[in-house]
VOGU-3710 file (C-alpha; in Angstrom, 3 decimals, decimal comma):
1> mteikhydcy> 12,960/-11,346/-19,083  10,460/-11,807/-16,264  7,884/-9,051/-16,036  8,332/-6,811/-13,012  5,016/-6,309/-11,261  4,215/-3,075/-9,442  2,376/-2,758/-6,120  0,789/0,446/-4,789  0,566/1,856/-1,311  -2,845/2,329/0,295
11> ingewigken> -4,038/5,541/1,962  -7,588/6,508/2,907  -9,046/3,813/0,701  -7,021/5,020/-2,302  -4,233/3,235/-4,146  -1,145/5,418/-4,341  0,614/4,704/-7,640  4,116/5,384/-8,826  3,282/8,428/-10,938  5,578/11,315/-9,930
21> rdvievvnps> 7,041/9,160/-7,163  10,076/6,970/-6,669  9,699/3,218/-6,411  11,245/0,625/-4,121  12,791/-2,268/-6,018  12,085/-5,593/-4,353  14,767/-8,250/-4,828  14,244/-12,002/-4,696  16,873/-13,115/-2,150  17,197/-16,490/-3,882
31> tdevfatvta> 18,269/-15,012/-7,216  19,337/-11,442/-6,469  16,928/-10,273/-9,193  14,395/-7,464/-8,968  10,972/-9,035/-9,433  8,644/-6,268/-8,229  8,419/-2,604/-7,311  6,374/-0,770/-4,697  5,431/2,895/-4,607  7,784/4,889/-2,389
41> cndkdvqyal> 5,660/7,387/-0,488  6,857/10,963/-0,045  6,276/13,290/2,883  2,995/14,562/1,424  1,718/10,984/1,200  2,687/10,326/4,798  0,939/13,490/5,968  -2,164/12,410/4,059  -1,986/9,021/5,769  -1,708/10,653/9,176
51> essekaqltw> -4,579/13,083/8,669  -6,947/10,547/7,132  -6,129/8,041/9,857  -6,833/10,650/12,529  -10,168/11,610/11,018  -11,329/8,016/10,550  -10,344/6,952/14,049  -12,723/9,395/15,736  -15,670/7,480/14,288  -14,028/4,074/14,588
61> qltpaqtran> -13,561/4,333/18,349  -17,333/4,768/18,754  -18,061/1,692/16,649  -18,981/-1,340/18,820  -15,995/-3,562/19,480  -17,759/-6,575/17,997  -18,391/-4,692/14,778  -14,701/-3,839/14,628  -13,912/-7,494/15,280  -16,107/-8,605/12,416
71> ylyaicdklk> -13,853/-6,781/9,955  -10,885/-8,739/11,310  -12,780/-11,998/10,929  -13,573/-11,051/7,336  -9,907/-10,386/6,543  -9,026/-13,754/8,071  -11,570/-15,473/5,852  -9,952/-13,865/2,805  -6,485/-14,934/3,954  -7,663/-18,528/4,312
81> verdhfakll> -8,875/-18,496/0,718  -5,630/-16,927/-0,539  -3,283/-18,821/1,779  -1,214/-20,245/-1,065  -0,982/-16,903/-2,865  0,372/-15,045/0,172  2,763/-17,876/1,010  4,276/-17,646/-2,468  4,672/-13,869/-2,099  6,508/-14,401/1,183
91> vleqgktype> 8,892/-16,892/-0,402  9,660/-14,499/-3,246  10,304/-11,390/-1,184  11,621/-12,847/2,072  13,238/-16,151/1,111  11,737/-18,439/3,749  10,773/-21,945/2,672  7,287/-22,553/1,336  6,197/-24,563/4,425  7,509/-21,769/6,657
101> algevddtir> 5,598/-19,253/4,529  2,368/-21,231/4,846  2,955/-21,243/8,599  3,375/-17,476/8,567  0,043/-17,004/6,805  -1,585/-19,297/9,381  0,025/-17,328/12,207  -1,284/-14,082/10,728  -4,794/-15,506/10,760  -4,394/-16,698/14,348
111> ymqysaeagr> -3,120/-13,315/15,538  -6,079/-11,521/14,005  -8,663/-14,069/15,112  -7,404/-13,863/18,686  -7,696/-10,092/18,585  -11,191/-10,319/17,138  -12,227/-12,704/19,904  -10,908/-10,198/22,441  -13,470/-7,662/21,237  -15,979/-9,016/23,755
121> riegsifpsd> -13,444/-9,133/26,588  -12,275/-5,530/26,884  -12,869/-4,864/30,545  -12,807/-1,825/32,778  -13,113/-1,630/36,557  -15,501/-0,297/39,189  -14,108/0,651/42,589  -15,940/1,821/45,710  -16,027/5,542/46,331  -15,013/7,148/49,603
131> ipneqltihk> -18,304/9,071/49,818  -21,995/8,286/49,248  -23,682/8,760/45,875  -20,530/8,600/43,859  -19,161/6,030/41,462  -15,511/5,470/40,579  -14,932/3,687/37,253  -11,894/3,075/35,111  -12,525/2,809/31,386  -10,141/1,501/28,759
141> vpygvtvglc> -9,933/3,679/25,675  -7,878/3,662/22,462  -4,797/5,800/21,878  -5,935/7,089/18,497  -3,617/6,900/15,498  -1,091/4,083/15,836  1,858/3,190/13,608  3,046/-0,367/12,989  6,705/-0,556/11,958  7,343/-4,079/10,698
151> afnyplalig> 10,614/-5,980/10,367  11,672/-8,006/7,331  11,713/-11,456/8,929  7,922/-11,903/9,138  6,400/-9,340/6,744  2,815/-10,612/6,993  2,601/-12,052/10,498  3,852/-8,826/12,053  1,042/-6,969/10,304  -1,524/-9,314/11,815
161> rkvgpalvtg> 0,193/-9,099/15,181  -0,111/-5,312/15,222  -3,238/-4,535/13,178  -5,408/-7,015/15,072  -5,080/-5,565/18,573  -4,906/-1,992/17,293  -8,190/-2,158/15,409  -10,238/-4,194/17,855  -9,436/-1,716/20,639  -10,628/1,245/18,564
171> nsmiikphel> -7,379/2,575/17,135  -6,513/3,197/13,507  -3,150/1,993/12,200  -0,657/3,095/9,579  1,438/0,133/8,471  5,020/0,779/7,397  6,651/-2,387/6,072  10,402/-2,832/5,874  11,773/-1,600/2,550  13,123/-5,089/1,787
181> tpitasdfcr> 9,702/-6,727/2,134  6,838/-4,350/1,288  4,863/-6,504/-1,165  2,770/-8,558/1,236  1,768/-5,357/3,045  0,405/-3,917/-0,191  -1,456/-7,093/-1,060  -2,804/-7,335/2,491  -4,434/-3,951/1,936  -6,197/-5,392/-1,095
191> lvesvgvpkg> -8,017/-7,649/1,365  -8,656/-4,708/3,665  -10,366/-2,890/0,824  -12,332/-5,935/-0,293  -13,977/-6,491/3,104  -14,971/-2,839/3,427  -12,813/-1,649/6,308  -13,680/2,066/6,584  -11,309/4,370/4,733  -8,364/5,579/6,782
201> iinmvatqna> -8,569/2,892/9,462  -5,769/0,901/7,853  -3,278/2,872/5,795  -0,044/1,505/4,369  2,991/3,569/3,437  6,270/2,207/2,103  9,169/4,596/1,823  12,930/4,924/1,648  12,678/8,662/2,209  14,167/9,553/5,582
211> qaasllvesp> 12,103/12,733/5,862  8,865/10,875/5,174  9,735/8,134/7,667  10,619/10,706/10,319  7,333/12,508/9,796  5,447/9,297/10,468  6,961/8,834/13,926  7,548/12,466/14,913  4,092/13,793/14,067  1,897/14,803/17,019
221> itklisltgs> -0,929/12,952/15,265  0,800/9,646/16,000  -0,159/8,555/19,505  1,350/5,048/19,721  4,093/3,252/17,793  4,627/-0,503/17,703  8,100/-1,313/16,409  9,685/-4,666/15,722  13,340/-4,047/14,975  16,848/-3,706/16,327
231> tnagramyra> 17,868/-2,224/19,652  19,470/0,707/17,831  16,156/1,309/16,044  14,452/1,345/19,430  16,896/3,912/20,765  16,297/6,067/17,694  12,554/5,745/18,279  12,904/7,026/21,837  14,740/10,074/20,569  12,325/10,709/17,702
241> tannitglil> 9,220/10,522/19,884  10,540/12,311/22,954  9,049/15,682/22,084  5,500/14,321/21,878  6,005/11,638/24,534  4,414/9,190/22,100  3,443/5,781/23,427  5,822/2,979/22,473  5,683/-0,792/22,125  9,204/-1,921/21,265
251> elggkapliv> 10,214/-5,501/20,453  13,941/-5,187/19,926  17,118/-7,172/19,514  17,967/-10,348/21,356  20,877/-12,717/21,893  19,263/-15,829/23,301  21,566/-18,432/24,822  20,676/-22,108/24,680  21,981/-23,405/27,981  22,661/-27,156/28,163
261> cddadidkav> 23,233/-28,445/31,679  25,057/-31,618/32,640  21,787/-33,448/33,353  20,029/-32,397/30,146  18,440/-34,732/27,646  21,189/-34,225/25,056  19,207/-35,480/22,070  16,347/-33,097/22,808  18,770/-30,228/23,356  20,480/-30,961/20,026
271> eaaaksrftn> 17,178/-30,952/18,154  16,168/-27,712/19,854  19,486/-26,070/18,976  19,111/-27,019/15,302  15,487/-25,942/15,043  15,783/-22,829/17,177  18,826/-21,491/15,318  18,235/-22,321/11,660  14,479/-21,750/11,346  13,866/-18,949/8,808
281> cgqvcicsem> 17,616/-18,888/8,119  18,189/-17,744/11,695  16,094/-14,617/11,224  13,925/-14,874/14,332  14,413/-12,477/17,224  13,982/-15,263/19,798  16,242/-17,744/17,966  18,999/-19,390/19,980  21,897/-17,142/19,005  24,531/-19,073/20,937
291> vmvdekvade> 25,027/-22,245/22,949  26,413/-22,390/26,476  27,017/-26,058/27,225  28,324/-27,634/30,411  31,879/-28,796/29,766  31,026/-32,270/31,109  28,638/-32,930/28,201  30,090/-30,527/25,631  31,789/-33,125/23,442  28,693/-35,320/23,169
301> ftdklikrvk> 26,423/-32,359/22,504  28,728/-30,805/19,886  29,301/-34,023/17,966  25,583/-34,766/17,798  24,723/-31,200/16,838  27,212/-31,140/13,962  25,747/-34,386/12,660  22,204/-32,997/12,950  22,986/-29,664/11,272  24,661/-31,450/8,362
311> eikvgdpfds> 21,208/-32,899/7,613  19,763/-29,422/6,994  19,186/-29,050/3,269  19,731/-25,581/1,838  18,124/-24,839/-1,506  15,137/-23,673/-3,509  12,575/-22,403/-0,967  9,760/-23,789/-3,113  11,239/-27,318/-3,010  9,418/-29,393/-0,389
321> atdmgpnvsk> 12,712/-31,096/0,531  14,400/-27,796/1,430  14,910/-26,982/5,108  16,481/-23,532/4,811  16,346/-20,792/2,189  18,453/-17,647/1,727  18,870/-14,689/4,020  16,683/-11,737/3,082  19,418/-9,121/3,424  22,354/-8,852/1,021
331> asmtrfddmi> 24,130/-6,578/3,494  24,048/-9,374/6,072  26,276/-11,561/3,909  29,266/-9,256/4,350  28,484/-8,900/8,045  28,440/-12,690/8,463  31,785/-13,051/6,680  33,400/-10,354/8,795  32,012/-11,775/12,014  33,336/-15,268/11,293
341> kdniaqganl> 36,764/-13,940/10,260  36,942/-11,923/13,471  35,901/-14,941/15,529  38,509/-17,214/13,935  41,160/-14,567/14,516  40,090/-14,575/18,156  40,763/-18,311/18,394  37,446/-19,949/17,480  37,295/-23,074/15,323  35,094/-23,183/12,230
351> vmgggrpegk> 33,804/-26,771/12,173  31,222/-26,454/9,396  29,825/-23,914/6,967  31,267/-20,450/7,072  30,181/-19,067/3,727  28,211/-19,516/0,553  27,232/-23,152/-0,174  28,830/-24,830/-3,179  26,863/-25,221/-6,382  25,712/-23,208/-9,375
361> qfekgnwfap> 22,319/-22,435/-7,818  24,063/-20,591/-4,975  26,194/-18,289/-7,122  23,538/-15,573/-6,985  21,359/-14,639/-4,059  21,895/-14,319/-0,323  22,900/-17,891/0,447  24,849/-18,802/3,558  25,527/-22,343/4,735  24,559/-23,473/8,251
371> tiltnvkndh> 27,622/-22,625/10,303  28,972/-23,862/13,630  31,901/-22,416/15,553  33,526/-24,047/18,582  36,153/-22,969/21,111  34,258/-19,701/21,346  34,758/-17,343/24,284  32,317/-14,873/25,747  34,141/-11,818/24,374  34,185/-13,160/20,802
381> atmqqeifgp> 32,265/-11,423/18,032  29,628/-14,108/17,563  28,863/-14,118/21,280  28,576/-10,359/21,625  26,734/-9,299/18,470  23,241/-10,278/17,383  23,831/-12,466/14,320  20,305/-12,853/12,913  21,536/-15,536/10,553  22,507/-19,235/10,288
391> ilpimrvsgy> 25,610/-19,090/12,489  25,801/-20,870/15,845  28,737/-20,363/18,247  29,260/-22,994/20,970  30,860/-21,998/24,242  31,798/-24,356/27,076  30,870/-23,293/30,595  31,562/-24,742/34,026  27,848/-25,157/34,718  24,439/-23,517/35,022
401> eealeltnar> 25,680/-20,863/37,408  28,266/-19,498/34,969  25,754/-19,561/32,107  23,229/-17,625/34,186  25,828/-15,059/35,211  26,867/-14,491/31,582  23,256/-14,246/30,458  22,293/-11,696/33,082  25,422/-9,625/32,445  24,239/-8,835/28,916
411> eeglsaylyt> 22,538/-5,536/28,128  19,651/-7,204/26,276  17,204/-9,730/27,656  14,747/-11,026/25,093  14,762/-14,803/25,523  16,754/-17,849/26,608  16,623/-21,644/26,375  17,383/-23,962/29,268  17,815/-27,725/29,119  17,930/-29,407/32,521
421> nnyrrfmhai> 15,992/-32,068/34,394  16,774/-30,488/37,761  13,576/-28,766/38,882  15,464/-26,605/41,368  17,536/-25,256/38,484  14,645/-24,337/36,247  12,724/-22,819/39,144  15,834/-20,789/39,955  15,975/-19,646/36,331  12,316/-18,606/36,389
431> dnmqvgtifi> 13,053/-16,417/39,391  16,442/-15,075/38,329  17,025/-15,131/34,576  16,652/-11,577/33,250  14,839/-12,223/29,972  11,287/-11,859/28,725  10,795/-15,482/27,634  12,406/-18,724/28,816  12,039/-21,954/26,860  12,594/-24,789/29,334
441> nrpivgyiqg> 13,232/-28,195/27,764  11,570/-27,200/24,504  12,531/-25,595/21,196  11,346/-22,267/19,825  7,606/-21,559/19,870  5,264/-18,597/20,189  1,645/-19,089/21,193  -0,836/-16,324/20,464  -2,099/-16,459/24,062  1,408/-15,938/25,422
451> yhsghktsgv> 3,213/-12,628/25,760  6,181/-11,651/23,624  8,267/-9,046/25,425  11,852/-8,111/26,124  13,606/-7,019/29,278  16,363/-4,433/29,569  17,385/-3,092/26,129  15,283/-5,707/24,331  12,229/-3,508/24,522  9,285/-2,067/26,389
461> ggedgiygie> 5,735/-3,312/26,354  5,042/-6,403/24,316  2,717/-8,240/21,985  0,302/-11,194/21,957  -2,263/-12,464/24,415  -4,328/-10,434/26,815  -1,355/-8,281/27,754  -0,681/-7,496/24,114  -4,257/-6,288/23,702  -3,842/-4,136/26,818
471> gylqkrtiyl> -0,881/-2,391/25,203  -3,200/-0,649/22,742  -5,476/0,752/25,438  -5,193/3,721/27,777  -7,061/4,052/31,052  -9,536/6,824/31,773  -10,734/7,336/35,339  -14,248/8,664/35,944  -15,533/10,148/39,203  -19,315/10,367/38,883
481> dyse> -21,296/12,261/41,532  -24,985/11,398/41,315  -26,097/13,020/44,558  -29,106/15,361/44,543
//
């Protein structure tokens, strides 16, 4: 029997063990076997994290920004050395392929390096006064104690995405990883300790205790929360923080259409649909969740896409030939099955996939074959619900105008893909499509200097780039009278 390794939480520079506490069992999604445990913090642990974070932040905010940045650079240097180690952890706890995991470690480094570089670019403003001998300045100051609530699809990168801007702007941060993927968060804190980040500036609590989790977000000590999660989680966060009017950065659910117009480069659109849906087993918030293809090119597009998706190899995430690993969530498997059954009952055609792949290696674990549904209508289950998995419904539309109308009628607005060579069309989309990110004639990507944000129920605020850094800063206006 494989030894089950235990990982601690990290509060105020101390490792919080499992003595007199529950543990979270971490399951390998490829095998459905528990391979590690993590300390499950209780409400006393969370309160300790909050108080120590608050105390440490008061000194941290007075530390020069470049000194704060140097700690981030040091963590990045450690991650570069242990790139392979963290990639293997990600494969074990999350299920993504080894190349995807290496990419996630690299992204984590890039997020934190960008934030560190921003340490010298935090700017305020000086405005003219209305009277003599007076100066009007606007300073940018930290919130204080921030909380980073991370999703299970990118357990390490989301830490870098949140910790980097929080720390360089003078905040402290309490990391709460998803209960399915808490290991990399614990091991990340090992690097935090090794580079000498002051105690309390980065705390990490993992918990399945509802009371402890509520305390983390409802405490008046918490001044800003950055959440990556579902729209329902975002709504719950609004309710939980209403009493304290806590600051919120919410990156929530999406349902991105990939719109293929009649003048599109079909081969490029097919490749984008395959990459943008099945990357990370479809567990990317900005993945193309559905296709809206002009009926004039629908047959050509669909035939080519089916052929392309059949080339996707599902298997051992550590195998270099594998294109797609398992889904991280066992609960999602039942949801996928139900969604497909509902869609077929509604009249859709299942043209490939639709369940667990064949083979002994797929008997255990959260395996789901790349799936394509055709003859899908807008009111069908796979068009209305966020799938977050390797299922792609294809819907025929009369043209760009219908696709735009359907896209804008949705309650969420995270991202969309548009394939057209008509510049008037894509300029129209830039002006009128109600989403936070539009990918025009290109597959999924996310540059650190961009801005990742949702419109409508897909969130408030955002992350990455200069605007992401700004999200961790408040403004303080100073009227200075220096008259005699």
